N, C-alpha and C positions, 0 to 999 in steps of 0.2 A: 813812652808806650810803643807798642810794636807797629801799629798801623801807620801807613804812609800819611794819612790825614790827621794823625794825632799830633803832628809837629806844629808848634806855634806858627801861625801865619797863614795856614791854608787848611781847608776842610769844609765840609758841608755847612758847619756852623758859621763860617766866615767866607761865604762864597759870593758876596755881593760884588757887583762890578766896581763900585766905588773903592773897594779895597784891593782891586786886582793888581795895582802897582804900588801898594803900600810897601814900606821898607821891609816888612817881614813876609810879604806875599811870595808865593812860589815862583811867580814869573820874574821877580827881581833876584831870586836866589839861584836861578838856573845858570849853568855855564853856557853863556851865549856863544862864545867862540867855538866851543865844541859842537853845539847844535848847528850853527851856521856852516861850519866846515863839512859836517856830515851831509847837510842838505845840499850844499854846493856839489859835493861828490856825486850825490844821487842825480842831480840835474844834469851834470856833465855826462853821467852814465846814460841818461835818457837820450841825449843827442847822439851818443856813440852807438847805442842799441838801435836807434832808428837808422843811422847810416849803415850799420852792419846787416840789417835785415830787410831794408826797403826793396831790394832787388831780388831777394830770395823767394821766388814764387812758391817753392815747395814748402816754405814755412808760413808765409803771410797770405798766400792765395792772391785774390784780387784787391786786397786792402794793404797797401804799403805801410799804413800806420798801425797795423794790428799789434805788433810787438811793442811799439812805443806806448800805446794805450794800456796794454797789460803791465808794462814796466811802471808807468805812472800810477796805475792802480795798486801795484805791489808797494810802491813808496807810500801811498796814502794809508794802506793797511799797516805798514810798518810804523808810520808816525802815530797812528791810533794805538798800536801795541806799546809804543814808547810812552805815550800819555797814560795808558792804563797801568804800566809798570811804575811810573812815578806816583800815580794815584795810590796804588797798593803800597808801594814802598819796599825797599830791599829788606827791611826788617820783618815785614809781614811775610814776604816770600821765604824768609829764613824758616819760619814756622811751617811753611807748606812744602819744604824740601822733600820729605818722604813721599808725598803724593806726586810731586813733579818728577822726582827721580823714578818712581815706579811707572809712571805714564811714559816717560821717555824710553825706558828700557823695554816696555811693552811694544812701543812703536818700532824700535829697531829690530825687535824679534819678529815683527810682522813682515819685515823685508825678506826673511828666510822662509816665508810661507808663500802660497800661490798668489797672494796679494802683491808680492814683490815684483818690481819691474827693473829691467836693464836699460839704462840710457847712457849712450856714449861709452859703452863697454863696462860701465860700473853698475853692478847689481845692488844699488843703494837706495832705491825708491820704492814707495808703495802707492798704488792707485786705489783711491776710494771715491766711488761715484764720479769718475772722470777727473778728480783732483789728484795731482801728483805731489807728493811730499817727500822730502829727504830728511828722515828723522835724525840723522847724525848731526845736523845743524843745531837741533834743540838739545842734543846730548851735551854739546860743548857748554851750554848754559848750565845745565843741571850738574855737570861735573864741577864747574866753578862754584856754584851755590852749595852743593853738597860737601865738597872738601872744605870750603870756607866755614860752613856751619860746624863741622867736626873740629877743625884745627883751632878755631877761635873760641870755642865754647868756654873752656876753663880759663883761658887767658883774659877774655872780656869780663868774666865773672870775678877776676882778681885772685884766682886760686894758684895760677902759675904765670911765669913771665914768658914762657914759650911752650909749644906743644911737646908732650912727652912721646916716647917711642911707640907706646901702645896706640895713642891717638893717630900718629902718622900711619901706622899699619892699617887702622880702620879706614882712614881717608884714602889710602892707596887701594884698599879692597873695594871701596865704593867706586873708584874710577876704573878698576880693572874689569869689572863685569861688562859695562857697555863698550869699552875699548875692544875686548875680545870678540864680542858679538859683531862689532863693526869690522874687525879683521876678517871674520868669517864670510863677509859679503862677497868679495873683499873690497873695502873702500880704503885703500892705503893712504890717500891724501888726507882724509879725515882723521885717520889714526895718527898720522904725523902731527897734525894740529893738536889733537887731544894730548899727545905725549908732551908737547911743548907747554901746553896749558898746565899740566900736572907739575912740570918743573918750575914754571913761573909761580904757581900757587905755593909750592913748598919753599921756594926762596923767600917769598914775601911773608910767610908764616913765622919765620924765625926757627924753623926746624933745623936740626943738626945738619951741617954740610955733608956729613957721611951719607945721609940719605940721598942727597942730590948726586954725589959722586957714585954711589952704589947704583942708582937708577940709570945714570949715563953708561956705566959699565954693563948693566943688565940689558939696556937697550941695544948696545952695540952687539952683544952676544946674541940677543934675540934676532936682530937683523940678519946676522950670519946664519943662524939656525933656520930662519924662514926661507932664506935663499937656498941653503943646502937641502932642505926637506922638500923643496918644490911647492911651497904653499902659495906662491904668487901665480896669478893667471898669466897666460902667454903674452897678452897685450901689455901687462905691467913690466914683465921682463924685457920686452922689446923697447919700452920707453927708457928704461935704465941703460940698455945697451946703446940706444941712440944718443943718450946724454954723454956716455963715456966716449963714444966715437961719433962725432957729428957727421962724418963722411959716410957713415954706415947707411946703406940703402936710402939715398936721398929722395927716391920716388916712393918709398914705402914708409917704414917706421920713422925715418928722419924727416919726412915731408913737412909735418906741422911746424917743427921748430925752424927748419930752413926757410919756409915761406914767412914765418913770423919775423925772422931777422931781416929778410928782404923788405917786408912791409915797413918795419920800424926804421930801417936804414934809409929808405927812400924818402922819408918825411923831411929830412934836413932840419933846419932851424925852426921854420914856421909852418911846415906841412903843406900839403897840396890843397887844403881847404875841405871843410866838412862836406862829405858826399862826393868828393872828387878823387879819392884815392883809387889808383888803378888796381892794387892788390885787393882792396875791399870790394870795389865795384865788380871786379872779375871773379870774386868769390874763391880766391886762391887759398885763403887761410880758413880752415874748418873751425866751426864753433866760435866765430868772432864775437857773437853777442854774449857769450858766457865766459869760458875759460881764457880765450885769447882776445878779450876786448881791449887790452892795452895796446895791441897792434894797430887797432883803429886810431887810437889817440896818437901813437907814434907816427903813423903815415899821414893822417889828415890834419892833425894839430901840431905836428912837429915836436922838436925838442922842448920848446916853450910850453906847449899844451900838455905834453906828457909830464914835464917837470912840474907843472901846476898841480896835476893829480897827486904827485908824490909830496908836494908841499902841503896840500890839504890833508893827506893822510898823516903827515908829520904833525900837523896842528891837532888832529884827533888824538894822536898818541901823546903829545905834549900835555894837552889838557887832562887826559886820563891819568898821566903820571902825577900831575899836580893834585888831582882829586885824591889819588891813592896816598900821597904824602901828607895832605892836610887833614884827612879824617882822623878822628881820635879813637876809633874802634878798630881792632884787628880784623874783625869780620869784613868791614868795608874796605880796608886796605887789601885784603886777600882777593875779594871779588874784583876790585879794580885791577889788581895785578894780573889776575887770570885773563881778563878782557884785553889788557895790554899785550900779553903774550900771544893771545889768539890773533888779534888784529895785525900785530907786527909780523909774526911768522907767516900768516896767510898772505899778506900783501907782498912780503919779500919773495915767497915761493911763486906767487902768480906772476909778478913782474919778472922774476928771475928766470922762469921757464920760457918766457917769450924772448929773453935775451940770450938764452942758451947757457946760463950759469947755474941753473937748477933743473933737475929732471921734471918732465911733465907729470903732474900729479892730479890734474882734474879739479883744481880748487878755484873758486870764483874770486874776483877782486872785490873786497868789501865795499859795499854801497854803490859800486859801479856796474858790475856784471848783471846781466839779466838772470832772474831766478827768484821765485817767490819765497821759498823756504829760507834761502840765504838772506834775502832782504829782511824778512821778518825777524830772523835771529839777530842780525847786527843792530837793528833798531831797538829790540828788547834790551840788548847790551847797553846801548846809549841810554835807555831809560834807567837801567841799573846805576850807571855812572851818575846820571843827573839826580837820582834819588839819594845816593851817597852824599852828593854835594848839598842838596836841599836839606837833608836831615842832620847835617853836622851842627854842633852848637854854634849859635851866633855870637860874634864878639860884641862886647858892650859898646 
């Protein structure tokens, strides 16, 4: 059955505490290494957010714990969204894709209206009643679910062993609309993530490799066209210029990345200790609680602490890969693969830009960076992964 609670072992009809840890109970079937690694990342992020913001009076005012409490609240809401996603189940959400897709496109379109807001140079937010949301984070989820629904429909029904060309075109059209709206903001970082998600989904679906190669070629041509036609904002061009030439204007466009490398390099093996980083305390690195939070880890926790974050991210990706491999339905495989592509690329881009090996793109570090919408989205993704694992057929 489609509903998350229709699977044997959990649901309203079997919700007694005595069966909470029965062999077929949902708590026993969760991927606990995945859940614990994600929780650990969020808790480490809480400590880093506190260290990055406690001295920034322009942000926290007279309450140094302000951002810490908000971050913990975001984690709590994220965990609730994960639980709700597991309760509904990825199969139920499959039937709701048209509604979710329409809502997400509507929200990104709102960014182009007077409700849209610019934060850190990116016009990618909407303000509703004092609440700021970044709709492109939710678009990542609906692109994954929507493409998976289309690409897996006939395969899971047994009509074909791989998606046909017509289905691939429909799936690409579904992804094209929100990607183009996001490009108009412009939110180049989110567009990059969405493009990687599309490639990951196609690879997992079994679609012809010609589609993947064609998209790579089209993407390269599109990037050149965007540059030549001047569709990028000045601040985005400056970021790419600073990436290509790190010595370019070190007090201007290259300031962020230069200070980020100084902060990470000064941490050494074990770091200066939480709250004792001179770069962090001196507020030399902008946006340390969000895009550049990895610099706090590098400076104050050192190579070992920053390495632990990468190990935990690796555990999340490893368990997600295992879930994708073990599910018996193509739909679940594609959803898991899309999440893997999303997490892997965004983590690589975020850490890479602090090390100077990737251009600054304004992407948060999953589970670690401060930001409500991003935190909600990644925990919904964990809920989808857990649902795929919970709803797989049990071995005898």
